[in-house]
C-alpha positions as CSV (number, residue, x, y, z in Angstrom):
1,M,22.7,11.4,20.6
2,T,19.0,11.2,19.9
3,E,17.7,7.7,19.0
4,L,15.7,7.7,16.0
5,F,13.0,5.3,15.1
6,S,11.4,4.0,11.7
7,K,8.2,4.9,10.7
8,P,5.0,2.4,10.6
9,A,2.8,2.6,7.4
10,A,0.1,0.6,5.5
11,G,-0.3,0.3,2.0
12,G,-2.9,-1.4,-0.2
13,I,-3.3,-3.8,-3.5
14,I,-6.4,-2.6,-4.5
15,E,-8.3,-5.3,-6.7
16,K,-10.6,-4.8,-9.3
17,I,-12.0,-7.5,-11.3
18,V,-13.3,-6.6,-14.9
19,D,-14.9,-9.6,-16.8
20,G,-13.1,-12.1,-14.7
21,E,-10.1,-10.6,-15.0
22,V,-8.0,-9.3,-11.9
23,F,-6.4,-5.7,-12.0
24,I,-4.6,-3.7,-9.6
25,L,-3.9,-0.1,-9.3
26,L,-0.6,1.4,-9.6
27,Q,0.6,5.2,-9.2
28,G,3.4,7.2,-9.9
29,R,5.3,8.0,-6.6
30,C,5.3,11.8,-6.2
31,K,6.7,12.9,-2.9
32,G,9.0,15.8,-3.2
33,N,11.9,13.6,-4.0
34,S,13.4,14.0,-7.7
35,R,15.4,10.5,-7.3
36,E,12.0,9.0,-6.4
37,D,9.2,10.6,-8.2
38,G,7.9,8.8,-11.1
39,L,8.5,5.2,-9.6
40,I,5.7,2.6,-9.7
41,E,4.5,2.0,-6.3
42,I,1.2,1.1,-4.8
43,P,-0.6,3.3,-2.3
44,A,0.4,3.7,1.3
45,G,1.2,6.1,3.8
46,K,2.4,6.9,7.7
47,I,0.1,5.4,10.5
48,R,-0.9,8.7,12.7
49,E,-0.2,8.0,16.3
50,F,-2.9,5.7,17.9
51,E,-4.8,5.5,14.2
52,N,-6.1,2.0,13.7
53,I,-4.0,0.6,10.8
54,Y,-7.2,-0.3,8.7
55,D,-8.5,3.5,9.3
56,C,-5.2,4.5,8.0
57,L,-5.3,2.5,5.1
58,R,-8.7,3.8,4.0
59,R,-7.6,7.4,4.8
60,E,-4.0,7.1,2.6
61,I,-5.8,5.4,-0.2
62,Y,-8.5,8.2,-0.4
63,E,-5.9,10.6,0.0
64,E,-3.7,9.3,-2.8
65,T,-6.1,7.8,-5.3
66,G,-10.1,9.0,-4.4
67,L,-10.9,5.6,-3.7
68,E,-13.1,4.6,-1.0
69,V,-12.2,1.2,0.6
70,T,-14.9,-1.3,0.5
71,Y,-13.0,-4.4,1.6
72,I,-9.7,-5.3,3.5
73,Q,-8.5,-8.9,3.2
74,G,-8.1,-10.0,6.6
75,E,-10.2,-7.3,8.6
76,E,-12.8,-9.3,9.6
77,E,-10.3,-12.0,11.4
78,S,-8.8,-9.0,13.3
79,V,-9.1,-9.0,17.2
80,L,-9.2,-6.0,19.5
81,V,-8.5,-6.4,23.0
82,E,-9.1,-3.6,25.9
83,H,-7.9,-3.8,28.9
84,N,-5.6,-2.3,31.8
85,G,-6.0,1.2,30.1
86,Y,-5.1,0.2,26.6
87,K,-6.9,-1.1,23.5
88,V,-4.4,-3.4,21.3
89,L,-5.6,-4.6,17.9
90,N,-4.2,-7.7,16.3
91,Y,-4.2,-8.2,12.5
92,T,-2.4,-10.2,9.6
93,P,-1.3,-8.0,6.7
94,F,-0.3,-9.5,3.4
95,S,3.0,-8.9,3.3
96,C,5.5,-6.5,4.8
97,S,8.7,-4.6,4.1
98,Q,11.4,-2.5,5.9
99,N,13.9,-0.1,4.5
100,V,16.8,-0.9,6.0
101,E,19.0,1.6,4.5
102,G,18.4,4.3,2.2
103,E,16.6,7.9,2.4
104,Y,13.6,7.0,4.6
105,P,13.1,4.7,7.3
106,I,10.0,3.0,7.2
107,M,8.1,-0.2,7.7
108,V,5.1,-1.1,5.2
109,Q,2.4,-3.5,6.0
110,V,0.6,-4.2,3.2
111,F,-3.2,-5.2,2.9
112,I,-5.1,-6.7,-0.3
113,C,-8.5,-4.3,-0.7
114,R,-11.0,-3.4,-3.0
115,A,-12.1,0.0,-3.3
116,S,-15.0,1.7,-5.1
117,G,-15.4,5.3,-7.0
118,K,-13.5,7.0,-9.7
119,E,-9.6,7.4,-9.0
120,V,-8.3,10.9,-9.2
121,D,-5.9,11.7,-12.5
122,E,-3.5,12.5,-9.6
123,S,-2.8,14.0,-6.1
124,N,-0.2,15.8,-4.3
125,E,1.3,12.5,-3.6
126,S,0.7,10.4,-6.6
127,K,0.2,10.9,-10.2
128,N,0.0,8.3,-13.6
129,L,-3.1,6.3,-11.7
130,R,-4.0,3.1,-13.6
131,W,-5.4,0.1,-13.5
132,V,-3.1,-3.1,-15.1
133,S,-4.0,-6.7,-15.1
134,L,-2.0,-9.2,-13.6
135,N,-0.1,-10.4,-16.9
136,K,1.0,-6.7,-17.5
137,L,2.2,-6.2,-14.0
138,R,4.4,-9.5,-14.5
139,D,5.8,-7.6,-17.5
140,M,6.4,-4.2,-15.8
141,L,8.3,-6.1,-13.1
142,K,11.2,-7.3,-15.5
143,D,12.4,-3.7,-14.6
144,E,12.2,-4.0,-11.2
145,E,14.3,-0.4,-11.3
146,A,11.3,1.3,-12.4
147,F,9.4,0.7,-9.0
148,Y,9.5,1.9,-5.7
149,P,12.1,-1.0,-4.2
150,M,9.7,-1.3,-1.1
151,H,7.1,-2.3,-2.8
152,V,8.7,-5.0,-5.3
153,S,8.5,-8.2,-3.4
154,T,5.7,-7.6,-1.9
155,L,3.9,-7.6,-5.8
156,K,5.6,-10.2,-6.3
157,K,4.5,-12.1,-3.7
158,Y,0.9,-10.7,-4.7
159,L,1.7,-12.2,-8.4
160,S,2.7,-15.7,-7.0
161,S,-0.7,-15.7,-4.6
162,K,-2.5,-15.5,-7.9
163,R,-1.3,-18.6,-9.5
């Protein structure tokens, strides 16, 4: 029997401040799975072999939104250790979630970040990109079923951190 493993991934809560009010970017899931397509999510994707998690986050956000990440909370405190033929990155994400049942065995480490540029209307992995205020997000989360389950607790934690 072949041993299977969860897939590590990085995700971003992208913040934007307009006239003193915080907005975050949400998108519709578009992964070719009709049951999940259209669910509200934040940008996220799998980490490539030996890819630095911050590079993964930048790549995935660009691929899904067209935005260039300019800041990742905590990146400046990360530590890189090199010896015995290894290069090890130690970092602290904002939140971590793991699917322990369902169709897709993934673990997502989410970071709070900022980005610049103009978001795309849609990509091959996302659609209906939109900036929402924290009050709007609170309202939207009243219908948890509208969200990709992986991101519900993370978004609630984020809202709690902003009180």
